[in-house]
C-alpha positions as CSV (number, residue, x, y, z in Angstrom):
1,X,-15.9,-36.0,-57.0
2,X,-12.4,-37.1,-58.3
3,X,-9.3,-37.1,-56.2
4,X,-7.9,-34.2,-58.2
5,X,-11.0,-32.1,-57.4
6,X,-10.8,-33.0,-53.7
7,X,-7.1,-31.9,-53.6
8,X,-8.0,-28.6,-55.2
9,X,-10.8,-28.0,-52.7
10,X,-8.7,-28.9,-49.8
11,X,-5.5,-27.0,-50.9
12,X,-6.7,-24.0,-53.0
13,X,-3.6,-21.8,-52.4
14,X,-1.2,-24.6,-53.1
15,X,-3.1,-25.3,-56.3
16,X,-2.8,-21.6,-57.2
17,X,0.9,-21.7,-56.6
18,X,1.3,-24.7,-58.9
19,X,-0.8,-23.0,-61.5
20,X,1.2,-19.8,-61.1
21,X,4.5,-21.7,-61.6
22,X,3.1,-23.4,-64.7
23,X,2.0,-20.0,-66.1
24,X,5.5,-18.5,-65.4
25,X,7.2,-21.4,-67.2
26,X,4.8,-21.3,-70.1
27,X,5.1,-17.6,-70.6
28,X,8.9,-17.7,-70.4
29,X,8.8,-20.1,-73.4
30,X,6.0,-18.5,-75.3
31,X,6.5,-14.8,-74.8
32,X,9.7,-13.0,-75.8
33,X,11.4,-9.7,-75.2
34,X,9.4,-6.7,-74.0
35,X,6.1,-8.6,-73.9
36,X,7.6,-11.2,-71.5
37,X,9.1,-8.5,-69.3
38,X,5.8,-6.6,-69.2
39,X,3.8,-9.7,-68.3
40,X,6.2,-10.6,-65.5
41,X,6.2,-7.1,-64.1
42,X,2.4,-6.8,-64.0
43,X,2.1,-10.3,-62.5
44,X,4.6,-9.5,-59.7
45,X,3.1,-6.1,-59.0
46,X,-0.4,-7.7,-58.7
47,X,1.0,-10.2,-56.2
48,X,2.4,-7.3,-54.2
49,X,-1.0,-5.6,-54.2
50,X,-2.4,-8.9,-52.9
51,X,0.3,-8.9,-50.2
52,X,-0.8,-5.4,-49.1
53,X,-4.4,-6.5,-48.9
54,X,-3.5,-9.7,-47.0
55,X,-1.6,-7.9,-44.2
56,X,-4.0,-4.9,-44.0
57,X,-7.1,-7.0,-43.4
58,X,-5.5,-8.3,-40.2
59,X,-4.9,-4.8,-38.7
60,X,-8.5,-4.1,-37.6
61,X,-9.2,-7.5,-36.0
62,X,-5.9,-7.4,-34.0
63,X,-5.1,-5.7,-30.7
64,X,-2.0,-4.3,-29.0
65,X,1.3,-5.5,-30.3
66,X,-0.4,-7.8,-32.9
67,X,-2.0,-4.8,-34.5
68,X,1.4,-3.0,-34.6
69,X,2.9,-6.2,-36.1
70,X,0.4,-6.3,-39.1
71,X,0.6,-2.5,-39.5
72,X,4.4,-2.6,-39.9
73,X,4.1,-5.6,-42.3
74,X,1.6,-3.5,-44.4
75,X,4.1,-0.6,-44.5
76,X,6.7,-3.0,-45.6
77,X,4.5,-4.4,-48.3
78,X,3.6,-0.9,-49.6
79,X,7.3,0.0,-49.8
80,X,8.0,-3.3,-51.6
81,X,5.2,-2.7,-54.0
82,X,6.7,0.7,-54.7
83,X,9.9,-1.0,-56.0
84,X,7.8,-3.2,-58.3
85,X,5.8,-0.2,-59.4
86,X,9.0,1.3,-60.8
87,X,9.6,-1.8,-62.9
88,X,6.0,-1.5,-64.3
89,X,6.6,2.2,-65.0
90,X,9.8,1.8,-67.0
91,X,9.3,-1.6,-68.7
92,X,5.5,-1.5,-69.2
93,X,4.4,2.1,-69.4
94,X,7.5,3.7,-71.0
95,X,8.7,0.5,-72.7
96,X,12.4,1.1,-71.8
97,X,14.9,-0.9,-69.9
98,X,15.2,-0.4,-66.1
99,X,18.0,2.2,-65.5
100,X,20.9,1.3,-63.2
101,X,20.9,2.2,-60.4
102,X,17.3,1.5,-60.1
103,X,15.0,4.2,-58.7
104,X,13.2,1.7,-56.4
105,X,16.4,0.4,-54.8
106,X,15.8,2.6,-51.8
107,X,12.4,1.2,-51.1
108,X,13.7,-2.4,-51.8
109,X,16.5,-2.2,-49.3
110,X,14.5,-0.4,-46.6
111,X,11.3,-2.5,-46.8
112,X,12.9,-5.1,-44.6
113,X,13.3,-2.6,-41.7
114,X,9.6,-2.5,-40.8
115,X,9.6,-6.3,-40.9
116,X,12.3,-6.5,-38.3
117,X,10.5,-3.9,-36.2
118,X,7.3,-6.0,-36.5
119,X,9.1,-9.1,-35.3
120,X,10.7,-7.2,-32.4
121,X,7.3,-6.3,-31.1
122,X,6.8,-10.0,-30.2
123,X,3.1,-10.1,-31.0
124,X,2.7,-13.7,-29.7
125,X,3.5,-12.6,-26.2
126,X,1.8,-10.0,-24.0
127,X,3.3,-8.7,-20.8
128,X,1.3,-8.8,-17.5
129,X,0.7,-5.0,-17.6
130,X,1.1,-4.5,-21.3
131,X,4.0,-3.2,-23.3
132,X,5.5,0.1,-21.9
133,X,6.2,2.9,-24.2
134,X,9.8,3.0,-23.1
135,X,10.4,-0.5,-24.5
136,X,8.7,0.5,-27.8
137,X,11.3,3.2,-28.3
138,X,13.9,0.5,-28.8
139,X,12.3,-0.2,-32.2
140,X,12.9,3.3,-33.7
141,X,16.5,3.0,-32.4
142,X,17.0,-0.2,-34.3
143,X,15.2,1.2,-37.4
144,X,17.3,4.4,-37.2
145,X,20.5,2.2,-37.2
146,X,19.6,0.3,-40.4
147,X,18.5,3.5,-42.2
148,X,21.8,5.0,-41.2
149,X,23.7,2.0,-42.6
150,X,21.9,2.5,-45.9
151,X,22.7,6.2,-46.2
152,X,26.3,5.5,-45.0
153,X,27.3,2.7,-47.4
154,X,24.7,2.6,-50.2
155,X,23.1,6.0,-50.7
156,X,26.5,7.8,-50.7
157,X,27.7,5.7,-53.7
158,X,24.4,5.8,-55.4
159,X,23.6,9.5,-55.5
160,X,26.6,11.5,-54.0
161,X,29.3,10.0,-56.2
162,X,28.1,7.0,-58.2
163,X,30.5,4.0,-58.1
164,X,28.8,0.9,-59.6
165,X,31.1,-1.6,-57.9
166,X,30.9,0.0,-54.5
167,X,27.2,0.5,-54.8
168,X,26.3,-3.0,-55.8
169,X,28.7,-4.6,-53.3
170,X,27.4,-2.6,-50.4
171,X,23.8,-2.9,-51.6
172,X,23.9,-6.7,-51.7
173,X,25.8,-7.0,-48.4
174,X,23.4,-4.7,-46.5
175,X,20.2,-6.1,-48.1
176,X,21.1,-9.7,-47.4
177,X,22.3,-8.9,-43.9
178,X,18.8,-7.5,-43.3
179,X,17.3,-10.7,-44.8
180,X,19.6,-12.9,-42.7
181,X,18.7,-11.0,-39.5
182,X,15.0,-11.5,-40.4
183,X,15.4,-15.2,-41.0
184,X,17.3,-15.7,-37.7
185,X,14.6,-13.8,-35.9
186,X,11.8,-15.8,-37.5
187,X,13.5,-19.1,-36.6
188,X,13.9,-17.9,-33.0
189,X,10.3,-16.7,-32.7
190,X,9.0,-20.0,-34.3
191,X,10.7,-21.9,-31.5
192,X,9.2,-19.6,-28.8
193,X,5.6,-19.5,-30.0
194,X,2.7,-21.9,-30.1
195,X,-0.5,-22.6,-32.1
196,X,-1.4,-19.9,-34.6
197,X,1.6,-17.7,-34.2
198,X,3.9,-20.7,-34.5
199,X,2.4,-21.4,-37.9
200,X,2.6,-17.8,-39.1
201,X,6.3,-17.6,-38.1
202,X,7.1,-20.9,-39.9
203,X,5.3,-19.7,-43.1
204,X,7.3,-16.5,-43.1
205,X,10.5,-18.4,-42.4
206,X,10.0,-20.7,-45.4
207,X,9.0,-17.9,-47.7
208,X,12.1,-15.8,-46.8
209,X,14.4,-18.9,-47.1
210,X,13.1,-19.2,-50.7
211,X,13.3,-15.4,-51.4
212,X,16.7,-14.6,-49.9
213,X,19.0,-16.8,-52.2
214,X,16.8,-16.0,-55.2
215,X,17.1,-12.3,-54.6
216,X,20.9,-12.6,-54.2
217,X,21.3,-14.4,-57.5
218,X,19.0,-11.9,-59.3
219,X,21.0,-9.0,-57.9
220,X,24.2,-10.5,-59.2
221,X,22.6,-11.1,-62.6
222,X,21.4,-7.4,-62.6
223,X,24.9,-6.3,-61.8
224,X,26.3,-8.4,-64.7
225,X,23.5,-7.1,-66.9
226,X,22.3,-10.6,-67.6
227,X,18.8,-10.4,-66.0
228,X,15.6,-10.0,-67.9
229,X,12.1,-9.9,-66.4
230,X,10.1,-13.0,-66.9
231,X,13.0,-15.4,-67.1
232,X,13.2,-18.7,-65.3
233,X,15.0,-17.0,-62.4
234,X,11.7,-15.1,-61.8
235,X,10.0,-18.4,-61.0
236,X,11.3,-18.9,-57.4
237,X,11.0,-15.2,-56.9
238,X,7.3,-15.2,-57.9
239,X,6.6,-18.3,-55.8
240,X,8.2,-16.7,-52.7
241,X,6.3,-13.4,-52.9
242,X,3.1,-15.3,-53.7
243,X,3.7,-17.3,-50.6
244,X,4.3,-14.1,-48.6
245,X,1.1,-12.7,-49.9
246,X,-0.9,-15.9,-49.0
247,X,0.3,-15.8,-45.4
248,X,-1.8,-12.7,-44.6
249,X,-5.0,-14.3,-45.9
250,X,-4.1,-17.5,-44.0
251,X,-3.6,-15.5,-40.7
252,X,-7.2,-14.3,-41.0
253,X,-8.4,-17.9,-40.5
254,X,-6.2,-18.6,-37.5
255,X,-6.8,-17.9,-33.8
256,X,-3.8,-15.7,-33.1
257,X,-4.2,-15.4,-29.4
258,X,-1.1,-14.0,-27.5
259,X,0.3,-15.8,-24.5
260,X,0.0,-13.6,-21.4
261,X,3.2,-13.5,-19.4
262,X,3.1,-13.7,-15.5
263,X,5.7,-10.9,-15.3
264,X,6.5,-7.5,-16.7
265,X,9.9,-8.7,-17.8
266,X,10.8,-11.3,-20.4
267,X,14.2,-12.7,-21.4
268,X,13.3,-12.3,-25.0
269,X,12.8,-8.5,-24.5
270,X,16.6,-8.3,-23.9
271,X,17.2,-8.8,-27.7
272,X,15.9,-5.3,-28.8
273,X,17.7,-3.9,-25.7
274,X,21.2,-5.1,-26.6
275,X,20.5,-4.5,-30.3
276,X,19.6,-0.9,-29.5
277,X,22.8,-0.6,-27.5
278,X,25.0,-1.8,-30.3
279,X,23.2,0.5,-32.7
280,X,23.9,3.6,-30.5
281,X,27.5,2.8,-29.8
282,X,28.5,1.7,-33.3
283,X,27.6,4.9,-35.1
284,X,30.6,6.9,-33.8
285,X,33.0,4.1,-34.7
286,X,31.5,3.8,-38.3
287,X,31.7,7.6,-38.7
288,X,35.4,7.6,-37.6
289,X,36.1,4.7,-40.0
290,X,34.5,6.5,-42.9
291,X,36.3,9.8,-42.2
292,X,39.7,8.0,-42.1
293,X,39.1,6.6,-45.6
294,X,40.8,9.5,-47.3
295,X,40.7,7.9,-50.7
296,X,37.0,8.4,-50.8
297,X,35.7,11.4,-52.8
298,X,35.2,14.5,-50.7
299,X,31.4,14.6,-51.3
300,X,31.1,11.1,-50.0
301,X,33.3,11.8,-46.9
302,X,31.5,15.0,-46.1
303,X,28.1,13.3,-46.6
304,X,29.1,10.4,-44.4
305,X,30.2,12.6,-41.5
306,X,27.1,14.8,-41.8
307,X,24.7,11.8,-41.8
308,X,26.6,10.3,-38.8
309,X,26.1,13.4,-36.8
310,X,22.5,13.5,-37.7
311,X,22.0,9.9,-36.8
312,X,23.8,10.4,-33.4
313,X,21.5,13.4,-32.8
314,X,18.3,11.4,-33.5
315,X,19.5,8.4,-31.5
316,X,20.6,10.7,-28.6
317,X,17.1,12.2,-28.5
318,X,15.5,8.7,-28.6
319,X,17.8,7.5,-25.8
320,X,17.1,10.6,-23.7
321,X,13.3,10.2,-24.2
322,X,13.5,6.5,-23.4
323,X,15.5,7.2,-20.2
324,X,13.0,9.8,-19.1
325,X,10.1,7.4,-19.6
326,X,12.0,4.6,-17.8
327,X,12.7,7.0,-14.9
328,X,9.0,7.9,-14.7
329,X,8.0,4.3,-14.9
330,X,10.5,3.4,-12.2
331,X,9.2,6.1,-10.0
332,X,5.7,4.8,-10.4
333,X,6.8,1.2,-9.7
334,X,8.7,2.4,-6.6
335,X,5.6,4.3,-5.3
336,X,3.4,1.3,-5.9
337,X,5.9,-0.9,-4.2
338,X,6.0,1.4,-1.2
339,X,2.2,1.5,-1.0
340,X,2.1,-2.3,-1.3
341,X,4.7,-2.6,1.5
342,X,2.7,-0.2,3.7
343,X,-0.5,-2.2,3.0
344,X,1.3,-5.4,3.8
345,X,2.5,-4.0,7.1
346,X,-1.0,-2.7,7.9
347,X,-2.5,-6.1,7.0
348,X,0.1,-7.9,9.1
349,X,-0.7,-5.7,12.1
350,X,-4.4,-6.3,11.7
351,X,-3.9,-10.0,11.5
352,X,-1.7,-10.0,14.6
353,X,-4.3,-7.9,16.4
354,X,-7.1,-10.2,15.4
355,X,-5.2,-13.3,16.5
356,X,-4.3,-11.6,19.8
357,X,-7.9,-10.6,20.4
358,X,-9.1,-14.1,19.5
359,X,-6.6,-15.8,21.8
360,X,-7.2,-13.5,24.8
361,X,-11.0,-13.7,24.1
362,X,-11.0,-17.5,24.5
363,X,-8.9,-17.2,27.7
364,X,-11.0,-14.5,29.4
365,X,-14.3,-16.0,28.4
366,X,-13.7,-19.1,30.4
367,X,-12.2,-17.1,33.3
368,X,-15.0,-14.6,33.4
369,X,-17.7,-17.3,33.6
370,X,-15.8,-19.0,36.4
371,X,-15.5,-15.7,38.3
372,X,-19.1,-14.6,37.7
373,X,-20.8,-17.3,39.9
374,X,-18.8,-16.7,43.2
375,X,-19.0,-12.9,42.6
376,X,-22.8,-13.1,42.5
377,X,-22.8,-14.9,45.8
378,X,-20.3,-12.5,47.4
379,X,-22.3,-9.5,46.2
380,X,-25.6,-11.0,47.4
381,X,-24.5,-12.0,50.9
382,X,-22.6,-8.7,51.4
383,X,-25.7,-6.7,50.5
384,X,-27.8,-8.8,52.9
385,X,-25.3,-8.1,55.7
386,X,-25.1,-4.4,54.8
387,X,-28.9,-4.0,54.9
388,X,-29.5,-6.1,58.1
389,X,-30.2,-3.6,60.9
390,X,-29.5,-6.3,63.6
391,X,-25.8,-6.4,62.4
392,X,-23.6,-3.9,64.2
393,X,-22.5,-0.8,62.3
394,X,-18.9,-1.8,61.9
395,X,-19.6,-5.2,60.2
396,X,-22.3,-3.5,58.1
397,X,-19.7,-0.9,56.9
398,X,-17.3,-3.7,56.0
399,X,-20.0,-5.5,54.1
400,X,-20.9,-2.4,52.2
401,X,-17.2,-2.0,51.1
402,X,-17.1,-5.7,50.1
403,X,-20.3,-5.2,48.0
404,X,-18.8,-2.1,46.4
405,X,-15.6,-4.0,45.4
406,X,-17.7,-6.9,44.3
407,X,-19.8,-4.7,42.0
408,X,-16.6,-3.2,40.6
409,X,-15.2,-6.7,39.9
410,X,-18.6,-7.7,38.4
411,X,-18.4,-4.8,36.0
412,X,-14.9,-5.9,35.1
413,X,-16.2,-9.4,34.4
414,X,-19.0,-8.0,32.4
415,X,-16.5,-6.1,30.3
416,X,-14.5,-9.3,29.8
417,X,-17.6,-11.1,28.7
418,X,-18.4,-8.3,26.3
419,X,-14.9,-8.4,24.9
420,X,-15.0,-12.2,24.5
421,X,-18.5,-12.5,23.2
422,X,-19.1,-15.3,20.6
423,X,-22.5,-14.2,19.4
424,X,-22.5,-12.9,15.8
425,X,-24.0,-9.4,15.1
426,X,-27.5,-9.1,13.7
427,X,-26.7,-7.1,10.5
428,X,-29.1,-5.1,8.5
429,X,-29.0,-2.0,6.4
430,X,-28.0,0.8,8.7
431,X,-27.8,4.6,8.4
432,X,-24.6,5.7,10.1
433,X,-25.9,9.3,10.4
434,X,-28.8,8.1,12.5
435,X,-26.5,6.1,14.8
436,X,-24.2,9.1,15.1
437,X,-27.0,11.4,16.0
438,X,-28.3,8.9,18.6
439,X,-24.9,8.6,20.2
440,X,-24.4,12.4,20.3
441,X,-27.9,12.9,21.8
442,X,-27.1,10.4,24.5
443,X,-23.8,12.2,25.5
444,X,-25.0,15.8,25.1
445,X,-27.0,15.7,28.4
446,X,-24.0,14.8,30.5
447,X,-21.2,16.7,28.6
448,X,-19.3,19.5,30.4
449,X,-20.5,23.0,29.4
450,X,-17.1,24.1,28.2
451,X,-17.0,21.2,25.6
452,X,-18.7,21.6,22.2
453,X,-19.7,18.7,20.0
454,X,-19.9,19.5,16.3
455,X,-21.5,17.2,13.7
456,X,-20.5,17.4,10.0
457,X,-22.6,14.7,8.5
458,X,-22.8,14.2,4.7
459,X,-26.3,14.2,3.3
460,X,-27.6,11.2,1.5
461,X,-24.9,9.0,3.0
462,X,-24.9,5.4,1.5
463,X,-26.2,2.7,3.8
464,X,-23.9,0.1,5.4
465,X,-24.6,-3.5,6.6
466,X,-24.3,-3.6,10.4
467,X,-25.7,-4.3,13.8
468,X,-27.2,-1.0,15.2
469,X,-26.6,-2.0,18.9
470,X,-23.0,-3.0,18.4
471,X,-22.1,0.0,16.3
472,X,-23.8,2.4,18.7
473,X,-21.7,0.8,21.5
474,X,-18.6,1.6,19.4
475,X,-19.6,5.2,18.7
476,X,-20.4,5.8,22.4
477,X,-17.1,4.4,23.6
478,X,-15.1,6.5,21.1
479,X,-17.1,9.6,22.2
480,X,-16.5,8.9,25.8
481,X,-12.7,8.5,25.2
482,X,-12.7,11.9,23.4
483,X,-14.6,13.6,26.2
484,X,-12.2,12.0,28.8
485,X,-9.1,13.1,26.8
486,X,-10.3,16.8,26.7
487,X,-11.1,16.6,30.4
488,X,-7.5,15.8,31.1
489,X,-6.5,19.4,30.0
490,X,-8.9,20.9,32.5
491,X,-10.4,23.4,30.1
492,X,-12.8,23.4,27.3
493,X,-12.4,21.7,24.0
494,X,-14.0,20.6,20.8
495,X,-15.1,17.3,19.3
496,X,-15.9,17.0,15.6
497,X,-17.9,14.0,14.3
498,X,-17.7,13.7,10.5
499,X,-19.3,11.2,8.0
500,X,-18.4,11.1,4.4
501,X,-18.7,8.8,1.4
502,X,-15.3,8.0,-0.2
503,X,-15.5,5.8,-3.3
504,X,-17.1,2.5,-2.3
505,X,-16.7,3.2,1.4
506,X,-18.4,5.2,4.1
507,X,-16.0,6.8,6.6
508,X,-16.7,8.1,10.1
509,X,-14.1,10.3,11.8
510,X,-14.1,11.5,15.4
511,X,-11.6,14.3,16.1
512,X,-10.9,15.8,19.5
513,X,-8.7,18.7,20.7
514,X,-7.2,16.8,23.6
515,X,-3.5,16.0,24.3
516,X,-3.3,13.2,21.8
517,X,-2.4,9.6,22.3
518,X,1.0,8.5,23.6
519,X,1.1,5.3,21.6
520,X,-1.5,5.2,18.8
521,X,-0.2,1.8,17.6
522,X,-1.1,0.1,20.9
523,X,-4.6,1.6,21.7
524,X,-6.3,-1.5,20.4
525,X,-4.3,-3.9,22.5
526,X,-6.2,-5.7,25.3
527,X,-5.7,-4.2,28.8
528,X,-3.8,-1.2,27.4
529,X,-5.0,2.0,29.0
530,X,-3.6,5.4,29.9
531,X,-6.3,6.2,32.5
532,X,-5.6,6.1,36.2
533,X,-6.0,2.8,38.1
534,X,-9.6,1.9,38.6
535,X,-10.9,4.2,35.9
536,X,-10.4,1.9,32.8
537,X,-10.0,-1.8,32.1
538,X,-8.2,-1.3,28.8
539,X,-10.7,-3.5,27.0
540,X,-13.1,-1.0,25.5
541,X,-11.1,-0.2,22.3
542,X,-10.2,-3.8,21.9
543,X,-13.9,-4.7,21.9
544,X,-14.5,-1.9,19.4
545,X,-11.8,-3.3,17.2
546,X,-13.4,-6.7,17.3
547,X,-16.8,-5.3,16.5
548,X,-15.5,-3.4,13.5
549,X,-13.6,-6.5,12.3
550,X,-16.9,-8.5,12.4
551,X,-18.4,-5.8,10.2
552,X,-15.6,-6.2,7.7
553,X,-14.5,-2.6,8.3
554,X,-11.4,-0.9,9.5
555,X,-10.7,1.3,12.5
556,X,-7.5,3.5,12.8
557,X,-6.1,6.0,15.2
558,X,-4.0,9.1,14.4
559,X,-2.6,12.0,16.3
560,X,-3.4,15.4,14.9
561,X,-1.2,18.5,14.7
562,X,-0.7,20.5,16.8
563,X,-2.6,18.4,19.3
564,X,-5.6,16.1,19.4
565,X,-6.4,12.7,18.1
566,X,-8.7,11.2,15.4
567,X,-10.4,7.8,15.2
568,X,-11.3,6.8,11.6
569,X,-13.8,4.0,11.0
570,X,-14.5,2.8,7.4
571,X,-17.3,0.5,6.2
572,X,-18.1,-0.8,2.7
573,X,-21.2,0.9,1.3
574,X,-23.8,-1.6,0.2
575,X,-26.9,0.5,-0.8
576,X,-27.9,3.9,-2.1
577,X,-28.8,6.5,0.5
578,X,-32.3,7.4,1.4
579,X,-33.3,11.1,1.1
580,X,-32.6,13.1,4.2
581,X,-32.6,16.6,5.5
582,X,-29.3,18.4,6.2
583,X,-27.9,18.0,9.7
584,X,-27.0,21.2,11.4
585,X,-24.0,21.5,13.6
586,X,-24.8,21.4,17.3
């Protein structure tokens, strides 16, 4: 294979551009007049069709803002092709010279607006949580401003009161202002992007750098009536639009992966924001300027004022809608922030409680073991003295009291050891309904007659991973506390035990009709108790808290209205429930 064939295989599109240039030069020397114009018009229109296909094939394979980018470029290509279709219609089909002003000028000058909107979507960058709709409304604001400028300075002199000099001057200024804005945006985005998107932006930048000056010269030649289709000035124009058509096909072979931002806010997003602000505030100034130009014909002045009011109405609606969406988004963010702050406080409280329990547990574990040995001796010897009939009655009475206090102290030590235990729970799949029923059955026999215990247990409750003995100890302790709380009122009361599956968790709630808890935030602190002296060590709920933590669950305490308290325990569900019969209230 020759070096020429290798070059063609390696750079097919570059070869096609060179061949296209050669054909353009050859036809400009061979063909003349209407035939040359017809050939140039058909060639350029075919290139525009290829541009539509090149951008459209990227829409389906793209996502998010990239899909919007290629969709807007396709809209721009269709509008641009509409302008070239008018040249084909007049110079090829009808065989007449293109009239001035040209029918396709509106499509030509406005086709750049979708390109600017596409670039403003920043397809190379994706926000952490996606692009909010409120930010997308900035693009219609910018588009509305450019369309307003067209109707204000070009359309009025084109259709309301034709003035060739004013029309061509304003058309060229506005069209090339759009092209200059596009070139600056492409240069900026090329510096901010990487990999595939960097290449795409650079290709578009080079193509528009070729197209913009060529278009300016051709527009001047059209104004001077010196332009004919197919001339040498069409060569750079044909090359630039061919280059633009090729970019769409090139993009299909690139990996156009967007960069994900770590934040919902980017500095580059400020560009559409201040551009939209300028667009909204400049329209009244432009309208006032146009109204003060009294030498303009009345139809032009009236049209300009009317189009200014219409633009202000549309932009006002967009701004109002955008503000409402921003307020809604801000409300959601504030709610999420409040929830996050509450969760953080709850997590901090749980961490502090866990650290407190761990520290006190290590302390009391050693102390309890040291106290247990002498207590055993005291209790044993005092019981021997108390049961020895040879000992006088008075010493035996004292020994009985010593034994009673020793047993009380031994129970306290046992509670300390239970609170500070180091043995891990033996976990297995557990049915909370069965544990709750067992705990209730154990307490029903000794409950006061005026107190009722109701069970509202969900059928087919998911299983949890836990230690049956430890969890039964927790349920019994909470039931005992509820019974003691109702007993403080001296009358009857009601305890409701409820189980329920909530999402991925299984929840147990124990509600009582007692007086409530004075300090719910402190009930899990070690040695905190509201019971009279000698009736509670203040370690029961702390031990329950530790057990639930070992089971990777949560335990909370709330006061109910108008009175009463509720303990809520939550576990993560790990298995589907086994079929069970409904549990009746008792």
